[in-house]
N, C-alpha and C positions, 0 to 999 in steps of 0.2 A: 328653448330659451331658459337661461338660468336667471332667476329673479332673486336679488338680495334684498331682504326686508330689514330695515334698520329703524324700528320705533324706539323712542326714548321716553321713559316715564313709567307711570303706574299701570294697573290693569286697564283703566279707562283709556289710556293712550295706546296700549298694545293690542287690545282685543279687536279693534277695527282692522288692524293689519293681519290678524289671524283670519278674519272673515275674507279679506282680500286674498291672502295666501291660499286658502281653500278653493276659492273661485279660480285662481290662476292655475293651481295644481290640477283642477278638474279639466282644464283646457290643455293639459299635457306639459306644463312647464315645471322645471325643477325649482325648488324653493329652499333657500337658506335663511334662517331667522338669526339676526345679529342683535342681541340685546342682553339684558341683565339676567342673572342666574335663576330667579324664580319662574321664568317663562320657558325653561328647558323642557318641562313636561308637556307643554302645549305643542312645541315643535315635534317632540318625539311621538306624541299621540297621533300626529298627522303624517308621520313618516318623513319629516323634513330633517335636513342637517341643521345643527345649532352651533353658533359661535358665541361663547360667553363674553360679555363685556363687564369688566370690574370684578372685584373679589366676590367670594360667596356671600359676604355680609354687607357689600356695598349698598345694595338696595334697601335692606332693613335699616342700616345706619342712617340713610337719608330720610326715609319716611318716619323713623323714630325720633327725629328732631322736631320739636314743637315749632321752631321757626319756619318750617315748611308751610305752615298754615297762617303765617302772619302776612298782612297785605304788603308790607315793605320788605321785611326780612327774608321772605321766601325767595325772591329773585337773587338777593345777595348769597343765600345759601347754595342755590343751584349753580351759581357761577363762581363759587369760591374754589380754592385749591382742592378741597375735599369733595367737590361736586362734579358736574359733567366734564369740566376741562381735563380732569385727571384721566379720563377714558379716551381722549382724542387719539393718541398714538395707537392704542390697542384696537380701537374700532377701525381706524384707517388700515392697520395691518391685516385685519380680517377681510376687509374689502379688497385690498390690493392682492392678497394671496388667492382670491377666488375669481378675480376678474379675467375674463377671456374676451378679447376684443371681438366685436361683432356678434356675440352671443350672450352678453350679460347686461342686465338692466338693474339699476339701483333705485329702490324706493325708500325714502327716509322720512322720519317724522320731523316735526317743526324744529326740534332741538338737535337734529342730526348734523352737527357741525363737522364731524369727521367725514360724513358723506359729501358735504358741500366742498370740503377741501379736496376730496378724492375727485370730484368733478373737475376742479381746476388743475390738479396735478396729474391725473391719469387719463382724463378725457372720457371717463365712463359715463354713459347716458344716465341722467338723474331726474327723477320726479320727486319733488318735495310735497308731502301730504300735510295739509293743515286740517285738523279736525274741527276748528272753530274759526269764525270770521274775525275774531279779535286779534289775530296775528297780522292783519293788514293795516298799515298806518294810513288810513284814509282821511283825507281832508274833507271830502264830500260827505261821508257817513262815518264819523269817528266812533270807535268802540268806547265802551265805558270801562274805565280802569278802577282798581281798588283805591288808588290814591288821588285820582283826578277825574272829573266829568267835564267834557268839553261843552261849553255853552253855545246855544244856537246863534247867538248874536256875535260871537267871536269871529273876526275876519279871517279869511283864508291864510293870510301871511302869518298871523299869530298862531294858528293851528300848526302850520308847517314849522314854525319856530319851536313850538313845544315838542314836536317829534324830534327835531334836530337836537334840542337840548337833552331830551331823554336819552337819545343814543350816545351823544358825545360826552355828556357829563355823568351819566349814571351807568349805562350798559358797557360802552367801549372801555372805560377804565378797568372794569372787572374782567371782561372777556378778551379784550384786545391783546394783552400781554401773552395769554395762553395761545390764542389762535394764531397770532402773528409770529410768535416764536417758533411754532411748529411749521408754519408756512415758510419761514426763512430757512429752516432745515431742509425743506423740499425745493428750495430755489424759487419760491413764489413771492410776489410783492405783498406788502402789508395791505390790509383792508380796514375800512372804517364803516361806521353805521351798520354794525354786524347784525343786530337783531332787526332793525327797521328795514334794511334793504338787502344786504349781502346774503342773508340766510336763505332767501328764496332761490330755488334753482332757476337759472336764466333760461333753461330749456322747457321745463314744464312744472307747473304748480297745480295740484289737485285739491280742491276743497271737498272734504267729506261732509257736505251739507248742501241742501237745495238753495236755489236762488231766492226763494221766498223767505228763507231764514236769514240770509245775508248776501248782499251784493252791493257793488259801488262802481261807478264809471271810472274812478281813478285807481282801481286796483291794477297790478301789473298785467300786461296784455297776455302773458303766458298762462294765466289762471283759467282753470276749468272747474266748475262745480258739478258734482255728480249726484249727491244725496247722502243721507246718513247711512253708514255701513255698520251693521250690527254683528256681534258674535258674543254670546254669553253662555253657551252650552253646546255639548255635542248633540248630534241629531236625536239620539234615543234617551238623552238625559231627562229625568223627571224631577218633580219637586221632592225635596226631602220629606219623608213620611210625616214628621211632626208639623211641618208647614202645611202640607196638604190637608191633614186632619184639622188643623186650626182654621184654615180657609173654609173647609166644608161645614164647620160647626156653628157658623153664625153669619152675621152681616159682614159685608166687605169692610176690611180694616183700613186704617190709615197706615201706610208704610213709612218708616223713618230710617234713613240711611244717610251717612255723611261722608261717603267715599271709601273706596277700597284701601286707600293709603292712610286714612285717618286713624291714628292710634290714641287720640285724646278726646274721644267723643263722649266720655262718661257724663259730664255735666249736661250735655245736650240730650242724651238719652233719659237722664233723670227728669228733665223738663218735659220731655215727650210723654213719659209715664203719667206725670201729674196732669198734663193737659188732657190726656185720654180719660183719666178719672173725672176731671172736672166736667167734661162734655158727655161722659157716659158712652164713649165710643170704644171700639176695639183697635188695638195697635199691634203692628208687627215691626220689631226692631231688628234691623239687619246690620251687623257689625262684627268684626273679628275679635274674638276673645270674650269669655264670659264675664271678665272683670270690668268691661266697659258699660255694663248695665246694672241697675240697682239689684240687690240680692233678693228682694221680696216682691217679685212681679205679681200683679193680680192675675186672676185667671183670664181676664179679658185682654191681656198683653202677652205676646210670645216673643222670645229672642231666638234668632237663628244666625249662625255665622255667615251663611251664604244661601241664596236661592236665586235662580235665574230671573232677571227682571221680565224677560219675555213671557214667563209663565205666571209670575206673581202680579205684575201691575195691571193686567187686564181684569184681575179679580179684586182690585183695591178701589177704595173710594177716593183716595188722594195719596200723594207722596210728598213727604217733607225731606228735602235733600240739599246738598251743598251747591248745586248748580253746575256740576260737571256736565260736559256736553253729552256723554253717553247716557247718563241717567235722564237728562232733560229730553233727549230724543226718544228714548224708550217710553217715557211718560206721555209725550205728545202722540206717539203712535198708538198707545193704549187708550188715548182719549180721556185721561184722568186729570184732575186738578193738581196743581203743584204749589207748594210753599217753599220758597228758596231761602237758604241761609248762606249767602256767598262769603267765602273767606278770602280767596286770593286768585291769582292767575286769570283765567278766562271767566271765572264764576260770576263776578259782578256784571260783565257784559251779557252773558247768557241770561242772567236774572232779568236784566233790563229788556232784552228781546222777548222773553217769555211773557213778561208783564204787558208789553205793548201788543202782543198777540192776544191778550185777554185770558190766557190759560193759567196764570200764576199770580201770586202775591209774594212780596219780599219782606223778610225780617232779617236785619243785619245782626251779626253775632252778639254784639253788645246789648242788643234789645231782645235777645232770645230768652225770654222768661215765660213762666207758666201763663200769666195773664195775657201777654201779647200773642203767644202761640195759640192759646185757646180762642182768643178773639178772632185771629186771622183764619183759623181753621173753620170756625163757625160760619164766618162770612163766605169762605170758599165753598163749603159743603151745602150752603143754602141758597147761593146766588144762581138763578137760572141763566143769567147772561154768561157766567163762567162755563157752565155746562154746554151751552150752545157753542161758545168759542172752542172748547175742547173737541167737540164733534166736527166742527168745520176744519180744524187743523188736522185731526186724525184722518179725515177723508182725503187729505192731500197725499197721504202715503199710499193710497190704493193705486195699483197698477204701475208702481215705480220699480225700476231695476237698476239701482246705482252701481252694483257690481259689474254688470254687463258693460256699461259705459266705462267704468274705471279700468277694467281689464283691457278694453280696446285702447284706451289712452296709454296704458303701460306698454302694450304690445307694439304700438306705433314707434316707440323709442328704440326698438331693437335695430342695431346696425347704424345708429346715429352717433357713434363714437367720434369724439373730437380729436384731431391731430394734436400731439403735444411735442414740445422740443426734446 
């Protein structure tokens, strides 16, 4: 079977697909990775075919825009003429040219709109993968958004109205012209409620998270959740020598990281250093580029551009991060405390879920100053109930094998091609 993997996004969005691809390849399947240029090396390292989406600088241009981290402007940027819509035709062409009826299955990320169009136009079997539960417009268990929090006393009709309004007034005007113009070229009817309803594959939707992290009775019936899927290093990859030496040299540090796509973390790292000084604790700053951290780091604080979370977090006292689902899941598995600084996208919802699990506290970006961070970290590091909650959650990862179940769900789609006119 030939599996086309079409993740859309940053490293946190792509890495779970690498983990899935490796598991499928180990079961004898052919893999092609269809995504942005920076991930070519991952495909080639695994011996897979690679189909580039976008220009060489498309990815860096997107993540280099500060609007990507704004709670409202981020969605407008992603869905603008310079964002994801410009890659629709190219992504579709990659899928179409590799599709062999009866032997090809397409697995796409949440924003894989070209994959969803390919399902309608070509009849290719499609599984949509959502890494986080915030992608489901649930009335029963609504997610937390950066710009609005559903109140428990709001009636169901009003919640449904808000979803409808968000789709029809905010999302469809941005995405609809791009998606429907291309659909018209292919002889397909226009679609509405693109993000809230249409984007899910009618055939199969896989949640890369466990039921205890997110589930609701009003999710689409084709949804299956399998568990968190990890990939952050090759099998024999070790810690960078400077990181290993730092971890060996003292007490477990607090790790600070604000996302692989964050290029504007300088002020947050500066606060991190001062908070560590104030508390007398060690800190490990993980972020791309030496210019994002203060120039005069104390000996108790180390900066590294990258280190695998799977090797670092089990040796940390806590992690301060943006609330991306990958970092959140790695920290839960490691059984460590979390301080979340949610900016946009799914991050506020993840922060809310982690706080309700008892493993995290939340500081919003505008309140991220030395006093608040030091206060929250001191509470986290000294509260026995947080430690107990972390151990309870970490124990839930024992004995789970989400990749086995996910591979089975993908393999079941082989030969389910739809007839097309």
